[in-house]
GUTI-923590 format. One record per residue (C-alpha): residue number from 0; residue in three letters; y, x, z. Coordinates in steps of 0.2 Angstrom, whole numbers. Each point is the difference from the previous one (the first is absolute). Last residue first. Layout:
! residues N
<site zapa="NUM" vexti="ala" c2="Y" c1="X" c3="Z"/>
...
! end
This chain:
! residues 167
<site zapa="166" vexti="pro" c2="-97" c1="-18" c3="-3"/>
<site zapa="165" vexti="lys" c2="-15" c1="7" c3="8"/>
<site zapa="164" vexti="ala" c2="-2" c1="19" c3="0"/>
<site zapa="163" vexti="val" c2="-15" c1="9" c3="-10"/>
<site zapa="162" vexti="val" c2="-2" c1="18" c3="2"/>
<site zapa="161" vexti="thr" c2="-8" c1="7" c3="-16"/>
<site zapa="160" vexti="ser" c2="16" c1="7" c3="-5"/>
<site zapa="159" vexti="pro" c2="13" c1="0" c3="-15"/>
<site zapa="158" vexti="lys" c2="15" c1="11" c3="5"/>
<site zapa="157" vexti="trp" c2="17" c1="-7" c3="5"/>
<site zapa="156" vexti="pro" c2="13" c1="13" c3="0"/>
<site zapa="155" vexti="pro" c2="6" c1="7" c3="17"/>
<site zapa="154" vexti="val" c2="18" c1="-7" c3="4"/>
<site zapa="153" vexti="arg" c2="16" c1="3" c3="-9"/>
<site zapa="152" vexti="thr" c2="-2" c1="-15" c3="-11"/>
<site zapa="151" vexti="gly" c2="10" c1="-12" c3="12"/>
<site zapa="150" vexti="arg" c2="16" c1="-1" c3="-12"/>
<site zapa="149" vexti="asp" c2="0" c1="19" c3="-1"/>
<site zapa="148" vexti="thr" c2="1" c1="1" c3="18"/>
<site zapa="147" vexti="val" c2="16" c1="9" c3="1"/>
<site zapa="146" vexti="asp" c2="7" c1="-9" c3="-16"/>
<site zapa="145" vexti="asp" c2="-4" c1="-17" c3="8"/>
<site zapa="144" vexti="tyr" c2="6" c1="4" c3="16"/>
<site zapa="143" vexti="thr" c2="17" c1="7" c3="-8"/>
<site zapa="142" vexti="ala" c2="1" c1="-17" c3="-10"/>
<site zapa="141" vexti="gln" c2="-2" c1="-10" c3="17"/>
<site zapa="140" vexti="ala" c2="12" c1="12" c3="9"/>
<site zapa="139" vexti="asp" c2="13" c1="-2" c3="-14"/>
<site zapa="138" vexti="arg" c2="-1" c1="-19" c3="0"/>
<site zapa="137" vexti="tyr" c2="4" c1="-1" c3="19"/>
<site zapa="136" vexti="ala" c2="14" c1="13" c3="-1"/>
<site zapa="135" vexti="gln" c2="7" c1="-11" c3="-15"/>
<site zapa="134" vexti="met" c2="0" c1="-15" c3="11"/>
<site zapa="133" vexti="ala" c2="9" c1="9" c3="16"/>
<site zapa="132" vexti="ile" c2="12" c1="8" c3="-13"/>
<site zapa="131" vexti="tyr" c2="4" c1="-16" c3="-8"/>
<site zapa="130" vexti="glu" c2="2" c1="-10" c3="16"/>
<site zapa="129" vexti="phe" c2="11" c1="14" c3="8"/>
<site zapa="128" vexti="ser" c2="11" c1="-1" c3="-16"/>
<site zapa="127" vexti="gly" c2="2" c1="-19" c3="2"/>
<site zapa="126" vexti="arg" c2="4" c1="2" c3="18"/>
<site zapa="125" vexti="leu" c2="13" c1="13" c3="-1"/>
<site zapa="124" vexti="ser" c2="16" c1="-10" c3="-1"/>
<site zapa="123" vexti="arg" c2="-6" c1="-11" c3="15"/>
<site zapa="122" vexti="pro" c2="-2" c1="15" c3="11"/>
<site zapa="121" vexti="ile" c2="-18" c1="3" c3="6"/>
<site zapa="120" vexti="pro" c2="-2" c1="-2" c3="20"/>
<site zapa="119" vexti="glu" c2="-12" c1="14" c3="6"/>
<site zapa="118" vexti="ser" c2="-18" c1="-1" c3="4"/>
<site zapa="117" vexti="leu" c2="-2" c1="-9" c3="-17"/>
<site zapa="116" vexti="leu" c2="-5" c1="17" c3="-9"/>
<site zapa="115" vexti="glu" c2="-13" c1="7" c3="13"/>
<site zapa="114" vexti="glu" c2="-9" c1="-14" c3="8"/>
<site zapa="113" vexti="ala" c2="0" c1="-14" c3="-13"/>
<site zapa="112" vexti="val" c2="2" c1="10" c3="-15"/>
<site zapa="111" vexti="tyr" c2="-13" c1="12" c3="6"/>
<site zapa="110" vexti="arg" c2="-13" c1="-14" c3="7"/>
<site zapa="109" vexti="arg" c2="2" c1="-9" c3="-17"/>
<site zapa="108" vexti="trp" c2="-3" c1="17" c3="-10"/>
<site zapa="107" vexti="glu" c2="-16" c1="3" c3="11"/>
<site zapa="106" vexti="ile" c2="-8" c1="-18" c3="-3"/>
<site zapa="105" vexti="gly" c2="4" c1="2" c3="-19"/>
<site zapa="104" vexti="ile" c2="-8" c1="18" c3="0"/>
<site zapa="103" vexti="asp" c2="-14" c1="-7" c3="9"/>
<site zapa="102" vexti="val" c2="-4" c1="-14" c3="-13"/>
<site zapa="101" vexti="his" c2="1" c1="14" c3="-13"/>
<site zapa="100" vexti="gly" c2="-13" c1="10" c3="9"/>
<site zapa="99" vexti="leu" c2="-10" c1="-17" c3="1"/>
<site zapa="98" vexti="glu" c2="-1" c1="1" c3="-19"/>
<site zapa="97" vexti="his" c2="-8" c1="17" c3="0"/>
<site zapa="96" vexti="lys" c2="-12" c1="-1" c3="14"/>
<site zapa="95" vexti="cys" c2="-6" c1="-17" c3="-7"/>
<site zapa="94" vexti="leu" c2="-1" c1="7" c3="-18"/>
<site zapa="93" vexti="arg" c2="-11" c1="15" c3="4"/>
<site zapa="92" vexti="asp" c2="-12" c1="-9" c3="12"/>
<site zapa="91" vexti="val" c2="-1" c1="-15" c3="-13"/>
<site zapa="90" vexti="thr" c2="-3" c1="12" c3="-14"/>
<site zapa="89" vexti="tyr" c2="-13" c1="10" c3="9"/>
<site zapa="88" vexti="ala" c2="-10" c1="-16" c3="5"/>
<site zapa="87" vexti="trp" c2="2" c1="-7" c3="-19"/>
<site zapa="86" vexti="tyr" c2="-7" c1="17" c3="-7"/>
<site zapa="85" vexti="ser" c2="-15" c1="-1" c3="11"/>
<site zapa="84" vexti="ile" c2="-4" c1="-17" c3="-6"/>
<site zapa="83" vexti="ala" c2="3" c1="4" c3="-18"/>
<site zapa="82" vexti="asp" c2="-11" c1="16" c3="3"/>
<site zapa="81" vexti="pro" c2="-13" c1="-11" c3="7"/>
<site zapa="80" vexti="ser" c2="0" c1="-10" c3="-16"/>
<site zapa="79" vexti="ala" c2="4" c1="-19" c3="2"/>
<site zapa="78" vexti="glu" c2="-13" c1="-12" c3="-4"/>
<site zapa="77" vexti="ser" c2="4" c1="-14" c3="11"/>
<site zapa="76" vexti="pro" c2="18" c1="1" c3="-7"/>
<site zapa="75" vexti="ala" c2="14" c1="5" c3="11"/>
<site zapa="74" vexti="ile" c2="16" c1="-11" c3="0"/>
<site zapa="73" vexti="trp" c2="11" c1="15" c3="5"/>
<site zapa="72" vexti="arg" c2="16" c1="-4" c3="8"/>
<site zapa="71" vexti="pro" c2="15" c1="10" c3="-4"/>
<site zapa="70" vexti="phe" c2="16" c1="2" c3="10"/>
<site zapa="69" vexti="tyr" c2="17" c1="-7" c3="-2"/>
<site zapa="68" vexti="val" c2="9" c1="3" c3="18"/>
<site zapa="67" vexti="gln" c2="14" c1="-11" c3="3"/>
<site zapa="66" vexti="phe" c2="11" c1="7" c3="14"/>
<site zapa="65" vexti="ser" c2="14" c1="-6" c3="11"/>
<site zapa="64" vexti="ile" c2="16" c1="8" c3="6"/>
<site zapa="63" vexti="glu" c2="14" c1="-5" c3="11"/>
<site zapa="62" vexti="pro" c2="15" c1="12" c3="4"/>
<site zapa="61" vexti="ala" c2="5" c1="0" c3="18"/>
<site zapa="60" vexti="gln" c2="17" c1="-9" c3="2"/>
<site zapa="59" vexti="glu" c2="18" c1="7" c3="1"/>
<site zapa="58" vexti="leu" c2="-1" c1="0" c3="-19"/>
<site zapa="57" vexti="phe" c2="-10" c1="-13" c3="-8"/>
<site zapa="56" vexti="met" c2="-14" c1="8" c3="-10"/>
<site zapa="55" vexti="ser" c2="-15" c1="-8" c3="-9"/>
<site zapa="54" vexti="leu" c2="-14" c1="9" c3="-8"/>
<site zapa="53" vexti="arg" c2="-15" c1="-8" c3="-8"/>
<site zapa="52" vexti="ala" c2="-13" c1="13" c3="-4"/>
<site zapa="51" vexti="his" c2="-12" c1="0" c3="-15"/>
<site zapa="50" vexti="val" c2="-14" c1="11" c3="4"/>
<site zapa="49" vexti="cys" c2="-13" c1="5" c3="-15"/>
<site zapa="48" vexti="ala" c2="-18" c1="3" c3="-4"/>
<site zapa="47" vexti="ser" c2="-10" c1="9" c3="-14"/>
<site zapa="46" vexti="thr" c2="15" c1="5" c3="-11"/>
<site zapa="45" vexti="lys" c2="-3" c1="7" c3="-18"/>
<site zapa="44" vexti="glu" c2="16" c1="-8" c3="-8"/>
<site zapa="43" vexti="thr" c2="13" c1="-9" c3="11"/>
<site zapa="42" vexti="gly" c2="4" c1="-19" c3="1"/>
<site zapa="41" vexti="cys" c2="-10" c1="-2" c3="17"/>
<site zapa="40" vexti="val" c2="-9" c1="-15" c3="-6"/>
<site zapa="39" vexti="val" c2="-4" c1="7" c3="-18"/>
<site zapa="38" vexti="ser" c2="-4" c1="17" c3="6"/>
<site zapa="37" vexti="met" c2="-11" c1="-7" c3="13"/>
<site zapa="36" vexti="ala" c2="-11" c1="-8" c3="-13"/>
<site zapa="35" vexti="arg" c2="-3" c1="14" c3="-12"/>
<site zapa="34" vexti="asp" c2="-1" c1="14" c3="13"/>
<site zapa="33" vexti="ile" c2="-13" c1="-10" c3="9"/>
<site zapa="32" vexti="asn" c2="-9" c1="-4" c3="-16"/>
<site zapa="31" vexti="tyr" c2="-2" c1="17" c3="-6"/>
<site zapa="30" vexti="arg" c2="-5" c1="7" c3="17"/>
<site zapa="29" vexti="leu" c2="-13" c1="-14" c3="1"/>
<site zapa="28" vexti="glu" c2="-6" c1="2" c3="-17"/>
<site zapa="27" vexti="thr" c2="-3" c1="20" c3="3"/>
<site zapa="26" vexti="his" c2="-8" c1="-4" c3="17"/>
<site zapa="25" vexti="thr" c2="-13" c1="-11" c3="-8"/>
<site zapa="24" vexti="glu" c2="-2" c1="-19" c3="1"/>
<site zapa="23" vexti="gly" c2="18" c1="-5" c3="0"/>
<site zapa="22" vexti="val" c2="11" c1="-13" c3="6"/>
<site zapa="21" vexti="val" c2="18" c1="-2" c3="7"/>
<site zapa="20" vexti="asp" c2="7" c1="-13" c3="11"/>
<site zapa="19" vexti="val" c2="18" c1="2" c3="6"/>
<site zapa="18" vexti="leu" c2="4" c1="-2" c3="18"/>
<site zapa="17" vexti="ile" c2="17" c1="-3" c3="7"/>
<site zapa="16" vexti="trp" c2="1" c1="6" c3="18"/>
<site zapa="15" vexti="glu" c2="15" c1="-5" c3="9"/>
<site zapa="14" vexti="ile" c2="6" c1="12" c3="13"/>
<site zapa="13" vexti="gln" c2="14" c1="-7" c3="13"/>
<site zapa="12" vexti="glu" c2="-2" c1="14" c3="12"/>
<site zapa="11" vexti="thr" c2="-8" c1="0" c3="18"/>
<site zapa="10" vexti="ser" c2="-16" c1="5" c3="-7"/>
<site zapa="9" vexti="gln" c2="9" c1="17" c3="-7"/>
<site zapa="8" vexti="gln" c2="4" c1="8" c3="16"/>
<site zapa="7" vexti="ala" c2="-17" c1="-4" c3="7"/>
<site zapa="6" vexti="asn" c2="-9" c1="8" c3="-15"/>
<site zapa="5" vexti="val" c2="-6" c1="-10" c3="-15"/>
<site zapa="4" vexti="asp" c2="-18" c1="-1" c3="-6"/>
<site zapa="3" vexti="cys" c2="0" c1="-3" c3="-19"/>
<site zapa="2" vexti="pro" c2="-6" c1="-14" c3="-10"/>
<site zapa="1" vexti="ala" c2="11" c1="-13" c3="10"/>
<site zapa="0" vexti="met" c2="-8" c1="-16" c3="2"/>
! end
């Protein structure tokens, strides 16, 4: 089951959720263990989740794209602190919004290539350049999104509270 609610457009996509178990009794332990576990599977330091896209382009056809979303799953202890529970709810909300933003970029990239760039035949001599440019545009859009959102951290900071949300 997906840990995030997907919108109608995202629900038609091939999204595979790969959940990575994390533990922690306090919000500090939880934050540390999320970063540690996800950094290993995502291959990047200090990351809390990631999306890997599989792209395939065959000219004169719409490109295909599928997504693997690596996402933490908290194995909550029976004695988790209220702050840890609150932190988990905040983290899941933030990560869902950010990672699904990456999915949206992929969906829009595929639409743009199919509807705008492939609307006219591409001369055989330019096909390699076209594929390179289209793929580079996708990578650039993803990188820009991470820069603009500061890798998903440009949201209100989490603060300990007495409000308890269930994991």
